[in-house]
C-alpha positions, -999 to 999 in steps of 0.1 A, spaced: 480 34 182 479 -4 180 443 -2 167 453 23 140 481 0 128 457 -30 128 433 -10 106 460 0 82 472 -36 79 436 -47 73 432 -22 45 464 -32 29 453 -69 30 420 -59 14 437 -40 -14 462 -69 -20 433 -94 -22 415 -71 -46 446 -69 -68 450 -107 -67 413 -112 -76 417 -87 -105 448 -105 -116 431 -138 -115 401 -124 -134 423 -111 -162 442 -143 -163 410 -163 -166 397 -140 -193 430 -144 -212 422 -180 -218 389 -172 -235 386 -149 -265 363 -120 -257 357 -113 -294 342 -147 -303 312 -143 -327 284 -167 -320 260 -175 -348 228 -195 -349 226 -221 -377 193 -237 -385 193 -272 -400 162 -292 -412 158 -329 -417 184 -357 -418 222 -359 -417 224 -335 -387 250 -358 -371 273 -351 -400 270 -314 -394 270 -315 -356 298 -340 -351 320 -335 -381 316 -303 -401 310 -277 -373 338 -289 -350 362 -289 -379 351 -253 -389 354 -241 -353 389 -256 -349 400 -236 -380 380 -205 -369 383 -202 -331 368 -167 -333 334 -182 -345 311 -203 -324 282 -221 -342 250 -226 -323 234 -256 -341 196 -257 -342 182 -289 -356 146 -300 -361 128 -325 -384 121 -312 -419 84 -301 -416 87 -289 -380 117 -268 -389 101 -248 -417 68 -244 -398 88 -229 -369 111 -209 -392 82 -190 -408 70 -180 -373 105 -170 -363 109 -149 -395 76 -131 -387 88 -124 -351 123 -113 -362 138 -143 -344 151 -165 -373 186 -181 -371 215 -161 -384 217 -185 -413 200 -218 -422 197 -245 -448 166 -239 -469 146 -261 -493 153 -245 -527 116 -241 -534 112 -217 -504 141 -193 -512 121 -169 -534 93 -168 -508 118 -159 -480 135 -134 -502 102 -117 -511 94 -114 -473 127 -95 -468 140 -124 -447 172 -131 -467 204 -112 -472 214 -108 -509 246 -127 -516 253 -117 -552 285 -98 -546 298 -123 -521 292 -153 -544 308 -135 -574 338 -124 -552 346 -157 -535 333 -186 -557 344 -194 -592 314 -206 -612 337 -227 -634 345 -248 -604 309 -255 -593 275 -265 -606 244 -245 -601 257 -214 -583 229 -195 -601 201 -217 -587 188 -190 -564 190 -163 -590 158 -143 -593 145 -125 -624 165 -94 -614 198 -114 -614 201 -113 -576 215 -144 -557 200 -154 -524 218 -186 -514 245 -212 -522 236 -248 -529 246 -274 -503 241 -302 -529 222 -310 -561 191 -331 -566 188 -338 -603 161 -361 -618 172 -393 -635 156 -424 -651 157 -454 -627 153 -489 -641 153 -524 -626 180 -544 -643 167 -578 -632 132 -572 -647 148 -561 -679 170 -593 -679 140 -615 -673 122 -599 -702 152 -602 -725 154 -565 -730 183 -541 -735 188 -515 -707 176 -479 -713 201 -454 -727 204 -420 -742 186 -430 -774 153 -434 -757 123 -411 -763 86 -412 -752 78 -438 -779 105 -461 -766 93 -456 -731 58 -467 -740 71 -496 -761 92 -510 -733 66 -502 -707 42 -525 -726 68 -553 -727 75 -550 -690 38 -550 -679 26 -584 -671 10 -605 -643 36 -616 -617 21 -642 -594 -7 -625 -574 8 -590 -581 6 -572 -614 40 -559 -627 40 -525 -645 65 -510 -668 66 -475 -656 53 -454 -626 35 -423 -638 31 -400 -608 13 -368 -601 44 -351 -587 62 -320 -598 99 -329 -595 97 -366 -606 66 -363 -627 48 -338 -649 73 -309 -647 97 -330 -667 72 -342 -693 57 -307 -698 91 -292 -706 102 -322 -727 71 -315 -749 82 -279 -753 55 -268 -729 58 -247 -698 42 -245 -664 48 -208 -659 61 -181 -683 96 -166 -681 84 -140 -655 70 -167 -633 37 -147 -630 16 -163 -657 3 -199 -660 10 -217 -693 -10 -248 -683 -37 -242 -709 -13 -245 -738 -16 -276 -760 20 -287 -753 14 -288 -716 -19 -305 -719 -6 -331 -744 23 -340 -720 1 -346 -690 -23 -366 -712 5 -389 -722 13 -395 -685 -24 -402 -676 -28 -424 -707 0 -446 -694 -24 -455 -665 -58 -457 -681 -53 -462 -719 -22 -483 -721 -24 -497 -686 14 -499 -682 15 -477 -651 -3 -485 -618 -33 -465 -607 -30 -445 -575 -47 -471 -553 -19 -496 -561 8 -471 -551 -11 -463 -519 -13 -499 -510 24 -503 -512 32 -470 -494 46 -455 -525 75 -481 -526 66 -497 -559 101 -496 -574 117 -512 -543 90 -539 -543 97 -546 -580 61 -538 -589 73 -512 -614 103 -515 -637 110 -479 -644 105 -445 -628 117 -409 -627 132 -398 -594 157 -375 -577 191 -384 -564 180 -385 -527 160 -416 -534 192 -437 -537 195 -439 -499 162 -457 -496 168 -479 -526 202 -490 -514 187 -503 -482 171 -531 -503 203 -551 -509 188 -574 -535 175 -546 -557 195 -546 -589 190 -512 -605 208 -484 -624 200 -450 -638 203 -432 -671 191 -398 -685 154 -391 -690 138 -402 -722 136 -374 -747 103 -358 -758 104 -331 -785 134 -318 -766 155 -328 -736 145 -314 -702 150 -324 -666 140 -307 -634 163 -304 -604 163 -289 -569 188 -282 -542 190 -271 -506 208 -237 -504 225 -221 -475 209 -187 -469 217 -158 -444 191 -138 -425 186 -102 -435 181 -93 -399 214 -106 -386 243 -82 -378 271 -75 -403 295 -93 -381 274 -124 -378 265 -124 -415 302 -124 -424 308 -153 -399 280 -172 -416 294 -166 -450 328 -178 -438 311 -211 -428 292 -214 -461 325 -209 -481 342 -234 -458 315 -260 -466 312 -257 -503 349 -252 -510 362 -280 -488 369 -311 -510 367 -336 -481 333 -322 -470 321 -324 -506 332 -360 -507 311 -367 -476 281 -352 -493 284 -380 -519 295 -407 -494 265 -402 -471 240 -401 -500 230 -365 -492 231 -355 -528 253 -347 -557 283 -325 -546 285 -291 -563 323 -291 -568 331 -303 -603 365 -317 -592 348 -339 -566 320 -350 -589 344 -362 -616 364 -383 -592 362 -416 -574 343 -398 -547 312 -396 -570 313 -410 -605 338 -436 -594 317 -450 -565 313 -487 -566 279 -487 -549 246 -486 -568 237 -469 -591 268 -472 -613 259 -447 -640 260 -416 -618 270 -395 -648 233 -395 -656 226 -371 -628 252 -347 -641 246 -348 -679 215 -325 -678 235 -299 -658 265 -302 -680 245 -300 -712 223 -271 -700 189 -287 -700 185 -290 -662 157 -267 -650 148 -253 -615 111 -259 -611 97 -225 -619 105 -211 -585 87 -179 -573 75 -164 -541 42 -184 -541 57 -217 -554 43 -239 -527 8 -225 -530 5 -229 -568 22 -262 -568 -2 -276 -542 -32 -263 -561 -19 -278 -594 -12 -311 -578 -47 -312 -562 -64 -304 -595 -43 -330 -615 -52 -356 -589 -87 -355 -605 -72 -368 -637 -49 -393 -620 -79 -407 -601 -99 -410 -633 -126 -385 -621 -120 -359 -648 -105 -357 -682 -69 -346 -683 -77 -316 -705 -105 -304 -681 -82 -310 -651 -54 -290 -667 -78 -261 -676 -91 -261 -640 -55 -260 -628 -47 -232 -652 -74 -210 -637 -66 -219 -601 -29 -214 -605 -34 -180 -623 -56 -168 -594 -28 -175 -570 -3 -158 -592 -25 -128 -597 -30 -125 -559 7 -129 -552 19 -104 -578 -10 -79 -577 12 -53 -559 39 -53 -585 
């Protein structure tokens, strides 16, 4: 009888312990949300501390039901790995893309179309360039993080030494050539040049071609227009600055300085994007400013951006969480101010741009409105983006290097580029 009672007591104790454990388990779970959505966020290149230490914690505090798994890698490594991840169906749920790759990713079926979400949640009157990722069918594939317009940089000290007025909106190509001649002169052991003419799409020939009423590709982005007189004439003007007028350094000079000619005050003027400010401002004694690009037959200026995009393979729940983060980033004034403060780019919010957070900044350059004017006036252009952009852009740059190196006439180099670019386009669009 005593043994039976002991057995019953033992069973009761076991049951009680089980209930206590269950209770403890439920209590522990009560402290953690079981419905938290975890999303993988891919980030290439610099300023990852800003995202990792400031933006993501802020977002998670306001959205405790979403957890961001931050995946950072240096720029080139990130996109090399990303393309492998896309092929394997293992891409992050959303990521920051270089704008020039968006159409390629969209064509591969890797991106979720965001047209309806953008139209529903973001007022275009409050932002610049919400249509940057729009394809020929009117579909939107991303939302810009920041803007990278091209402006005209000039060294104020070199202008002062030459007794010249600073560049302004009245300048055209003739003025550019005239002042480049005046600013080209021996300077000790080093030659000083007026302008840096570069074989580069964003800060080079794309702008000149469109300023001359030429085109790189047609409206469908499937046909090369590089054999047209306007395009050839524009690039000839650029190459002539080197070999005919001798007001721009030949490629070997640029290579000898690691491409830092403006910082070294070897050139007085150049085209470049907004991101270059971070490097220039590291040279404390460099006295420079910016204005809009000199006019050709018309005004034109290229620009790029890095858009947030969402993977087409992610779940609906994770896509909505990713979109919530994107909205948080682009609509938060304090975050947009940080975009400007950290030198990441031009903010996309108009209210922030036209405030002390951007145009009112005291740091160099002072005329920051120059970056906005092309967008405000409607002559800023994405750089003929399509699904094979990187391939045709590389071929075009390689062919034009023959002219920049003085190994081929500009016209012959352009005609060669026209054929090579068209072959790439034909191959890419042959199935359409």
